[in-house]
C-alpha angles and dihedrals in degrees: 000000000000118000127218118236109221113247093238091055092046090052090047093051091047093050091047092051091049092050092051091050091051092046089053090054096046117100119255115268117270106247097195119105113273121233113188113200123194105208127042090232094059090038090060091049092049092049089054092052102050107036115189096334096084135043108232120199114189115199100196113077123222116279093017128135110247092209095059111021117120133194137227124257088252092054090047090051093049091047087062091058096054122126088213132013115204118193138166097232126182090106097296100121095062097157094043105041096094089059092046090051094048092050093050090048088055089054103262111155111247138200116192112196093203089065092061099059142066097260123220124208126223107266097204146004129053092317097052113146096021126105120279109224098192095096095140093077084077108063088199088065090049088055089054090051094049093049091050093045097045097079093046090056096045089052095058112117115265098011125125100245093195091053091051091048089054092052091048092051091049094049093045087057090052091051093050088051089050092051091051093047091051090050090054096046094048091051086072089065112087115236094245090055095050091104123129129206118176137166089256137357106287107127104065094115095044090048093052092046101046104029105257127141124225107234093182148286131253089227105048098214137071091253135066087226093073121090128224125230128224089251092053092053093045090052092048092050087055093049092049091052093045092049094044090232110190097191142023123202129230125191122244093225093057132058112261097216093107093050091048091052091048093051090048091055095059123092091224130067110269125180122211110222124190120227134186098232112145107018141037117233133236119264109300094020096110100248106058093148139029096252092049091047094053094046092048091050092047091054095046093048094048092046095044094051096046101053 
């Protein structure tokens, strides 16, 4: 006599068979230590430091805004399995902070770049008196971060510490060369032209390091999530005219409509120049890595302010 297999059992068996097939097709687990990095700028730096010894998972996609990007449930779950979590800190990752906090609460080892530098505070705008998270615009601060992060990476289980130390030394040399090249390039900008206007406050560290002054920002806070008032914009137009600013700078990760409108309101000719300030780009976008981004921005700032 034939027996009927209950429908629920049939479904269960089918699902189990499918799962076993999929498991057989899946790649073997990566046994390297996992470092999860919040921003793509820091992700690129970590990649350069660890070579092939470590799996690096960068949460922030190219061309994203670090203040507002979010992650999937799958990424959030993987973050909690990391051997080391590297974040910017100082309030930058607004859309991600809850996941970072949850992972740390569950015991994930954490490195916060903002804790390795001399922190500046915003000098003006709605964020005045709060920490400025945009330290990477000063390569000297990035050197501080790399030097603090290096022993945490070389201490990861199963890595070749000597190999990581060699990568670190090589990258530190590249950062020192970048700092020297930026100094040389900015020396071509006359003192009276060293005035920066951006869509939000992002260049405080660069200004301090290389002798620029911050005239203002279209968005008066330290985040792109803030909103300007008509009075803010009117005051900035006046400041641009009084400082004879030849160029204002828009960020590649944000629309430039506000900066274009701002430039159009002035009684002088003001060029809008795009910079890669808060995010790396995808391949072919012009700022695929941190060093390239910084050199491209340096050239664009120097050229824009000397025309």
